[in-house]
PADO-185822 format. One record per residue (C-alpha): residue number from 1; residue in one letter; x, y, z. Coordinates in Angstrom, 3 decimals, always signed. Example, Ala and Ser with C-alpha at 12.3 -4.5 7.8 and 13.67 -1.06 7.14 Angstrom:
<pts>
PT, 1, a, +12.300, -4.500, +7.800;
PT, 2, s, +13.670, -1.060, +7.140;
</pts>
This chain:
<pts>
PT, 1, m, -22.922, +15.901, +40.688;
PT, 2, k, -23.163, +19.174, +38.383;
PT, 3, l, -20.521, +18.138, +35.207;
PT, 4, a, -19.719, +20.380, +32.079;
PT, 5, v, -18.197, +18.992, +28.840;
PT, 6, i, -16.689, +22.321, +27.725;
PT, 7, g, -16.546, +21.462, +23.244;
PT, 8, r, -19.583, +20.491, +21.495;
PT, 9, g, -17.538, +18.595, +18.942;
PT, 10, l, -17.242, +14.953, +18.315;
PT, 11, i, -15.616, +13.679, +21.643;
PT, 12, g, -17.533, +16.473, +23.469;
PT, 13, s, -20.745, +15.913, +22.386;
PT, 14, a, -19.345, +11.743, +22.775;
PT, 15, a, -18.489, +12.486, +26.361;
PT, 16, a, -21.252, +14.765, +27.458;
PT, 17, r, -24.044, +11.528, +25.999;
PT, 18, h, -21.928, +8.851, +28.189;
PT, 19, l, -22.131, +10.927, +31.449;
PT, 20, s, -25.784, +12.148, +31.058;
PT, 21, a, -27.028, +8.744, +30.218;
PT, 22, a, -24.706, +7.648, +33.323;
PT, 23, g, -26.876, +9.607, +35.447;
PT, 24, y, -24.713, +12.807, +35.774;
PT, 25, e, -25.927, +16.213, +35.543;
PT, 26, v, -24.320, +17.484, +32.275;
PT, 27, t, -23.855, +20.668, +30.700;
PT, 28, l, -22.525, +20.439, +27.318;
PT, 29, i, -21.016, +23.712, +26.288;
PT, 30, g, -19.823, +25.505, +23.126;
PT, 31, p, -20.646, +27.900, +19.548;
PT, 32, a, -23.341, +26.712, +16.897;
PT, 33, e, -21.767, +25.972, +13.368;
PT, 34, p, -21.453, +29.326, +12.139;
PT, 35, t, -23.934, +30.415, +9.420;
PT, 36, d, -20.970, +32.267, +7.080;
PT, 37, f, -17.255, +31.386, +7.793;
PT, 38, a, -15.510, +34.760, +5.699;
PT, 39, t, -17.585, +36.521, +8.536;
PT, 40, h, -17.586, +35.090, +11.329;
PT, 41, q, -15.610, +35.813, +14.294;
PT, 42, g, -15.879, +33.217, +16.708;
PT, 43, t, -14.756, +30.277, +17.575;
PT, 44, f, -14.645, +27.485, +15.062;
PT, 45, a, -14.635, +23.694, +14.193;
PT, 46, s, -13.355, +21.277, +11.984;
PT, 47, h, -17.323, +18.598, +12.339;
PT, 48, y, -19.061, +21.160, +9.991;
PT, 49, d, -19.248, +18.920, +7.224;
PT, 50, e, -20.838, +15.615, +5.519;
PT, 51, g, -18.165, +13.013, +5.049;
PT, 52, r, -15.793, +11.045, +7.156;
PT, 53, i, -14.621, +7.990, +6.677;
PT, 54, t, -15.229, +4.793, +9.555;
PT, 55, r, -13.577, +1.627, +9.744;
PT, 56, g, -11.971, -0.902, +11.598;
PT, 57, l, -8.798, -1.047, +9.578;
PT, 58, d, -6.430, +0.558, +10.744;
PT, 59, p, -2.234, -0.346, +10.801;
PT, 60, d, -2.384, +0.498, +14.203;
PT, 61, p, -4.439, -1.639, +17.056;
PT, 62, f, -4.582, +1.032, +18.927;
PT, 63, w, -6.969, +2.928, +16.671;
PT, 64, s, -8.374, -0.073, +14.992;
PT, 65, a, -9.680, -0.834, +18.519;
PT, 66, v, -11.237, +1.967, +19.418;
PT, 67, s, -13.219, +2.396, +16.177;
PT, 68, r, -14.666, -0.523, +16.163;
PT, 69, a, -15.910, +0.225, +19.803;
PT, 70, s, -17.976, +3.689, +18.903;
PT, 71, i, -19.292, +1.748, +15.378;
PT, 72, a, -20.305, -0.966, +17.330;
PT, 73, r, -22.578, +2.037, +19.256;
PT, 74, y, -23.822, +3.478, +16.427;
PT, 75, a, -27.070, +1.816, +15.654;
PT, 76, d, -28.258, +2.715, +19.083;
PT, 77, i, -26.910, +5.807, +18.808;
PT, 78, q, -29.048, +6.198, +15.543;
PT, 79, r, -31.628, +4.998, +17.181;
PT, 80, q, -32.479, +6.984, +20.215;
PT, 81, s, -31.940, +10.368, +18.309;
PT, 82, g, -33.403, +9.136, +15.173;
PT, 83, i, -30.467, +11.095, +13.041;
PT, 84, r, -28.837, +8.994, +10.799;
PT, 85, f, -25.179, +9.602, +10.463;
PT, 86, y, -23.845, +6.648, +8.917;
PT, 87, h, -23.189, +4.718, +5.500;
PT, 88, e, -22.617, +1.090, +5.232;
PT, 89, v, -21.020, +1.412, +1.742;
PT, 90, g, -17.563, -0.792, +2.897;
PT, 91, v, -13.967, +0.996, +3.130;
PT, 92, l, -10.827, +0.134, +0.944;
PT, 93, m, -7.078, +0.396, +2.065;
PT, 94, t, -5.012, +0.449, -0.828;
PT, 95, g, -1.108, +0.935, -1.422;
PT, 96, p, +2.485, -0.655, -2.776;
PT, 97, s, +2.139, -4.458, -2.240;
PT, 98, d, +5.747, -4.252, -0.538;
PT, 99, h, +4.845, -0.959, +1.755;
PT, 100, p, +5.213, -2.062, +4.973;
PT, 101, p, +1.618, -0.072, +6.451;
PT, 102, i, -0.731, -1.768, +4.101;
PT, 103, r, +0.795, -5.449, +5.559;
PT, 104, d, +0.117, -3.710, +8.626;
PT, 105, v, -3.734, -3.248, +7.853;
PT, 106, q, -3.571, -6.888, +6.810;
PT, 107, k, -2.627, -8.052, +9.665;
PT, 108, v, -4.772, -5.733, +12.187;
PT, 109, a, -7.265, -7.231, +10.310;
PT, 110, q, -7.328, -10.576, +10.562;
PT, 111, e, -5.658, -10.534, +14.777;
PT, 112, s, -9.211, -8.266, +15.006;
PT, 113, g, -11.311, -11.143, +12.412;
PT, 114, l, -12.824, -7.849, +10.290;
PT, 115, d, -14.667, -8.826, +7.057;
PT, 116, c, -12.010, -8.478, +4.740;
PT, 117, v, -10.753, -9.556, +1.540;
PT, 118, t, -7.912, -9.089, +0.505;
PT, 119, l, -6.731, -7.738, -3.246;
PT, 120, d, -3.713, -7.958, -5.923;
PT, 121, d, -3.941, -6.008, -8.893;
PT, 122, a, -5.744, -7.988, -11.154;
PT, 123, g, -8.905, -8.392, -8.139;
PT, 124, l, -8.470, -4.161, -8.195;
PT, 125, k, -9.341, -3.927, -11.082;
PT, 126, d, -12.020, -6.551, -11.264;
PT, 127, r, -13.735, -5.656, -7.811;
PT, 128, f, -13.792, -1.612, -8.735;
PT, 129, p, -13.128, -0.979, -12.350;
PT, 130, y, -13.855, +3.114, -12.114;
PT, 131, f, -10.521, +3.261, -9.630;
PT, 132, a, -6.811, +3.246, -11.167;
PT, 133, f, -4.422, +1.518, -8.946;
PT, 134, p, -0.563, +2.174, -9.679;
PT, 135, s, +1.422, -1.545, -10.862;
PT, 136, g, +1.690, -3.680, -7.853;
PT, 137, s, -0.817, -2.297, -5.717;
PT, 138, f, -2.262, -4.283, -2.869;
PT, 139, g, -5.570, -3.718, -1.424;
PT, 140, v, -7.525, -4.922, +1.647;
PT, 141, f, -11.536, -4.421, +1.509;
PT, 142, e, -13.438, -4.244, +4.617;
PT, 143, r, -16.912, -4.666, +3.815;
PT, 144, k, -19.429, -4.358, +6.802;
PT, 145, d, -19.102, -1.888, +9.609;
PT, 146, a, -17.075, +0.626, +7.511;
PT, 147, g, -18.229, +3.149, +4.671;
PT, 148, y, -18.406, +7.320, +6.008;
PT, 149, i, -20.054, +8.980, +8.821;
PT, 150, s, -21.468, +12.735, +9.020;
PT, 151, p, -19.411, +14.132, +11.664;
PT, 152, r, -22.181, +17.295, +11.747;
PT, 153, a, -24.915, +14.757, +11.765;
PT, 154, l, -22.930, +12.599, +14.748;
PT, 155, v, -22.455, +15.607, +16.290;
PT, 156, r, -26.096, +16.643, +16.305;
PT, 157, a, -27.065, +13.072, +17.034;
PT, 158, q, -25.159, +13.119, +20.464;
PT, 159, g, -26.846, +16.089, +21.290;
PT, 160, v, -30.126, +15.105, +20.632;
PT, 161, c, -29.269, +12.095, +23.409;
PT, 162, v, -28.003, +14.422, +25.737;
PT, 163, e, -30.520, +16.480, +26.025;
PT, 164, r, -33.399, +13.082, +25.928;
PT, 165, n, -31.005, +12.489, +29.036;
PT, 166, g, -31.989, +14.747, +30.946;
PT, 167, g, -28.509, +16.918, +30.270;
PT, 168, r, -28.576, +20.740, +28.144;
PT, 169, i, -26.922, +22.362, +25.974;
PT, 170, v, -25.720, +25.692, +26.316;
PT, 171, d, -24.873, +27.487, +22.885;
PT, 172, a, -21.431, +29.601, +23.782;
PT, 173, v, -17.757, +29.928, +24.042;
PT, 174, v, -15.376, +29.074, +27.110;
PT, 175, y, -13.462, +32.213, +27.979;
PT, 176, g, -11.357, +31.258, +31.429;
PT, 177, i, -11.683, +27.539, +33.891;
PT, 178, d, -10.785, +28.315, +37.481;
PT, 179, e, -10.517, +25.500, +39.659;
PT, 180, t, -11.641, +25.996, +43.276;
PT, 181, v, -11.718, +23.873, +46.907;
PT, 182, q, -16.237, +24.594, +46.378;
PT, 183, g, -15.857, +23.699, +42.241;
PT, 184, v, -14.904, +24.845, +38.875;
PT, 185, q, -15.589, +28.324, +37.235;
PT, 186, l, -16.118, +28.783, +33.844;
PT, 187, t, -16.262, +32.572, +32.117;
PT, 188, t, -18.540, +32.419, +29.479;
PT, 189, s, -19.646, +34.686, +26.593;
PT, 190, e, -23.470, +33.868, +28.706;
PT, 191, g, -21.921, +34.858, +32.066;
PT, 192, h, -20.130, +32.509, +34.847;
PT, 193, m, -21.270, +29.179, +35.172;
PT, 194, s, -20.304, +26.894, +38.384;
PT, 195, f, -20.185, +22.778, +38.027;
PT, 196, d, -18.543, +19.872, +40.595;
PT, 197, k, -16.264, +18.637, +37.480;
PT, 198, a, -15.297, +19.865, +34.460;
PT, 199, l, -13.769, +18.179, +30.905;
PT, 200, v, -12.415, +19.745, +28.616;
PT, 201, a, -12.881, +18.432, +24.255;
PT, 202, t, -12.104, +21.498, +22.847;
PT, 203, g, -9.458, +19.557, +20.301;
PT, 204, g, -6.616, +22.477, +19.130;
PT, 205, f, -7.953, +25.599, +21.261;
PT, 206, a, -7.362, +23.641, +24.691;
PT, 207, e, -4.004, +25.619, +25.422;
PT, 208, t, -6.426, +29.157, +25.383;
PT, 209, l, -7.870, +27.240, +28.495;
PT, 210, l, -5.396, +25.480, +29.801;
PT, 211, g, -2.228, +27.023, +29.018;
PT, 212, s, +1.106, +26.277, +26.420;
PT, 213, e, +1.094, +22.513, +28.065;
PT, 214, f, -1.056, +21.638, +26.585;
PT, 215, r, -0.592, +23.107, +22.775;
PT, 216, l, -1.501, +20.693, +20.082;
PT, 217, k, -0.288, +21.048, +16.385;
PT, 218, v, -3.279, +22.768, +14.424;
PT, 219, c, -2.293, +21.813, +10.868;
PT, 220, a, -4.026, +23.442, +7.611;
PT, 221, r, -6.127, +21.524, +5.685;
PT, 222, t, -8.449, +21.797, +2.237;
PT, 223, v, -11.004, +19.224, +1.130;
PT, 224, a, -12.178, +18.955, -2.539;
PT, 225, l, -15.533, +18.617, -2.922;
PT, 226, f, -16.364, +17.823, -7.252;
PT, 227, l, -20.136, +18.449, -7.662;
PT, 228, l, -21.934, +15.417, -9.902;
PT, 229, g, -24.637, +15.686, -12.044;
PT, 230, a, -27.486, +12.500, -12.172;
PT, 231, a, -25.664, +10.541, -14.708;
PT, 232, e, -22.522, +10.237, -13.139;
PT, 233, l, -24.192, +10.049, -9.677;
PT, 234, k, -25.753, +7.017, -10.633;
PT, 235, r, -22.252, +5.271, -12.148;
PT, 236, l, -20.176, +6.017, -8.833;
PT, 237, s, -23.054, +5.124, -6.746;
PT, 238, a, -21.041, +2.012, -5.875;
PT, 239, i, -18.157, +3.575, -4.598;
PT, 240, p, -16.638, +2.804, -0.601;
PT, 241, s, -14.722, +5.181, +1.117;
PT, 242, h, -10.697, +4.583, +0.123;
PT, 243, i, -7.396, +5.332, +1.148;
PT, 244, h, -4.231, +4.874, -0.546;
PT, 245, l, -0.909, +4.402, +1.985;
PT, 246, t, +1.901, +6.052, -0.006;
PT, 247, y, +5.485, +5.964, +0.178;
PT, 248, d, +5.753, +9.578, +1.145;
PT, 249, g, +2.830, +8.919, +3.980;
PT, 250, l, +0.445, +11.128, +1.581;
PT, 251, d, -2.335, +9.030, +2.309;
PT, 252, p, -5.066, +10.456, -0.270;
PT, 253, y, -8.651, +9.261, +0.997;
PT, 254, y, -11.612, +9.603, -1.579;
PT, 255, l, -15.372, +9.300, -0.140;
PT, 256, p, -17.547, +8.120, -2.693;
PT, 257, p, -20.430, +10.348, -3.727;
PT, 258, i, -22.934, +11.895, -0.872;
PT, 259, p, -25.496, +14.612, -0.812;
PT, 260, y, -24.808, +17.700, +0.999;
PT, 261, p, -27.304, +20.722, +2.612;
PT, 262, d, -27.355, +22.536, -0.555;
PT, 263, g, -29.038, +19.224, -2.480;
PT, 264, q, -26.004, +17.900, -4.543;
PT, 265, s, -24.010, +15.092, -4.510;
PT, 266, y, -20.691, +15.453, -3.793;
PT, 267, v, -17.394, +13.458, -4.249;
PT, 268, k, -14.904, +14.396, -1.488;
PT, 269, l, -11.080, +14.158, -1.697;
PT, 270, g, -8.913, +14.812, +0.835;
PT, 271, g, -4.955, +15.515, +0.943;
PT, 272, d, -2.707, +18.168, +1.257;
PT, 273, p, +0.690, +17.704, -0.260;
PT, 274, v, +2.709, +19.648, +2.547;
PT, 275, d, +1.889, +20.562, +7.042;
PT, 276, i, +1.364, +24.050, +7.350;
PT, 277, e, +1.151, +24.707, +10.954;
PT, 278, l, -1.475, +27.599, +12.343;
PT, 279, a, +0.945, +29.017, +15.310;
PT, 280, t, -1.951, +31.102, +17.275;
PT, 281, t, -5.941, +31.337, +18.158;
PT, 282, e, -6.428, +34.082, +15.053;
PT, 283, d, -4.313, +31.649, +12.444;
PT, 284, v, -6.813, +29.381, +12.823;
PT, 285, h, -10.232, +31.277, +12.670;
PT, 286, n, -8.080, +33.017, +9.868;
PT, 287, w, -8.168, +29.977, +7.891;
PT, 288, f, -11.071, +29.275, +8.129;
PT, 289, r, -12.508, +32.604, +6.667;
PT, 290, s, -9.772, +31.283, +3.497;
PT, 291, g, -11.952, +28.953, +1.909;
PT, 292, g, -8.493, +26.913, +1.926;
PT, 293, s, -6.118, +27.007, -0.380;
PT, 294, e, -6.634, +26.724, -4.129;
PT, 295, d, -2.610, +25.598, -4.450;
PT, 296, v, -3.592, +22.409, -2.532;
PT, 297, g, -7.373, +22.859, -4.299;
PT, 298, q, -5.572, +21.719, -8.074;
PT, 299, f, -3.047, +18.865, -6.138;
PT, 300, l, -6.593, +16.996, -5.128;
PT, 301, e, -7.776, +17.635, -8.536;
PT, 302, e, -4.873, +16.055, -10.219;
PT, 303, l, -4.936, +12.853, -7.793;
PT, 304, i, -8.823, +12.463, -8.084;
PT, 305, r, -8.261, +12.381, -12.043;
PT, 306, d, -5.060, +9.977, -11.536;
PT, 307, r, -7.486, +7.823, -9.695;
PT, 308, i, -10.626, +8.182, -11.480;
PT, 309, p, -9.179, +8.986, -14.617;
PT, 310, d, -12.864, +9.247, -16.592;
PT, 311, l, -14.198, +11.268, -13.654;
PT, 312, h, -17.063, +14.396, -15.156;
PT, 313, a, -17.781, +16.978, -12.115;
PT, 314, e, -19.887, +19.829, -12.945;
PT, 315, d, -18.177, +21.895, -10.682;
PT, 316, r, -15.243, +21.683, -8.003;
PT, 317, t, -15.604, +23.583, -4.090;
PT, 318, l, -12.859, +24.115, -1.547;
PT, 319, k, -13.747, +23.617, +2.376;
PT, 320, p, -10.876, +24.608, +4.959;
PT, 321, c, -10.562, +22.454, +7.908;
PT, 322, v, -7.983, +21.824, +10.811;
PT, 323, t, -6.296, +18.921, +11.830;
PT, 324, s, -4.433, +18.955, +15.807;
PT, 325, y, -1.821, +16.420, +16.041;
PT, 326, t, -0.173, +15.135, +19.820;
PT, 327, t, +3.108, +14.439, +20.001;
PT, 328, d, +2.875, +11.187, +19.779;
PT, 329, g, +0.259, +10.471, +17.822;
PT, 330, m, -2.326, +9.013, +20.428;
PT, 331, p, -5.155, +11.056, +22.340;
PT, 332, d, -4.175, +13.132, +25.103;
PT, 333, i, -7.072, +11.690, +27.754;
PT, 334, r, -6.299, +12.303, +30.827;
PT, 335, r, -7.581, +13.553, +34.676;
PT, 336, l, -5.343, +17.045, +35.798;
PT, 337, s, -6.896, +17.394, +38.880;
PT, 338, e, -9.561, +15.800, +41.115;
PT, 339, r, -12.188, +18.374, +39.259;
PT, 340, v, -10.837, +18.868, +35.705;
PT, 341, a, -10.262, +16.534, +32.932;
PT, 342, i, -9.307, +16.657, +29.681;
PT, 343, a, -9.759, +14.541, +25.651;
PT, 344, v, -7.764, +15.969, +23.033;
PT, 345, g, -5.856, +14.864, +19.896;
PT, 346, g, -8.398, +12.981, +17.524;
PT, 347, n, -4.436, +12.981, +15.268;
PT, 348, g, -6.566, +13.423, +11.984;
PT, 349, k, -8.569, +10.055, +12.828;
PT, 350, g, -10.926, +10.798, +15.795;
PT, 351, a, -14.005, +11.359, +13.658;
PT, 352, k, -14.972, +7.849, +13.417;
PT, 353, n, -13.937, +6.721, +16.642;
PT, 354, s, -14.703, +10.109, +18.999;
PT, 355, d, -17.496, +8.267, +20.736;
PT, 356, e, -15.197, +6.191, +22.010;
PT, 357, l, -12.956, +8.425, +22.743;
PT, 358, g, -16.198, +10.050, +24.904;
PT, 359, r, -16.316, +7.296, +26.628;
PT, 360, l, -12.408, +7.210, +27.857;
PT, 361, g, -12.675, +11.107, +28.219;
PT, 362, a, -16.044, +10.466, +30.200;
PT, 363, n, -14.078, +7.717, +32.387;
PT, 364, a, -10.856, +10.024, +32.858;
PT, 365, l, -13.489, +12.752, +34.567;
PT, 366, l, -14.910, +10.436, +37.025;
PT, 367, g, -11.575, +9.249, +37.915;
PT, 368, q, -11.945, +5.583, +36.467;
</pts>
């Protein structure tokens, strides 16, 4: 059976790996990463980065479960591909001690048997002296099977596995999908292609192929990268990934020093103060070309100065990305017809658990 997976992002590449490992004839279709965002005229994606937090900790049992399922397969994917994308540095989640979400995190950790320790004000100060927290904070520290991944490297690793399993990768944009009694025909930038079935894993671009019924809420995001010199890199080398759950739901996240393709190491911070919805595909493209929001960059700099008061950063770089949300906050993974299925909607949590979401998408395509 000839299967197409449309979308070479985190979920699509994972689905293609699972399908090809099961022995199906798989073609993974999607464009490569642009070399220059500012001038690129085609499709973008949000995995063009080196840092995403990965953890079993989550206030919601579903997201914890799919994350743990994915994390359990990281080692096999790294071994099969020869590409390292996972770094086990631990994850610290904190929040006001009376804030229900941080207590939900603790509950999920206990019920799931995660290797965690809980920390009060004194414990946080003693364990993480480089961080500063508001008085009355409570923390849950996941020591094992947690840290960060490079989403760029994970997508590359999944692709290597697909090809080693006998699948193929096509660098193309899919413009249309037509289902017939014989199969599925795709209109692409490389011509027409025919398959028995197709999985759509195009994130916020699903509407382009499937219609307005599949419109996701796509929000602009700006992340800030703070360049570290050698001395600061050494001083902060033991920092774990960190998320602070706030009353207002901002929930900023911090990543430890990570090497980037330019040979430099950066601490990364994200947490836009407001949601700016991108209503059209052209809005999304323009956002990626923009380089991000300087106002958000200033806000993020204030946040990191509060969390790491004595941070010495040599420079600050802003990067744009987007987050796609479903109406219920759960991924949309289902069979649409005999020949077409969909797997979209990471809801800001999809990177770390993308391998399991991809597996579920593969199952949906197969009618399982």
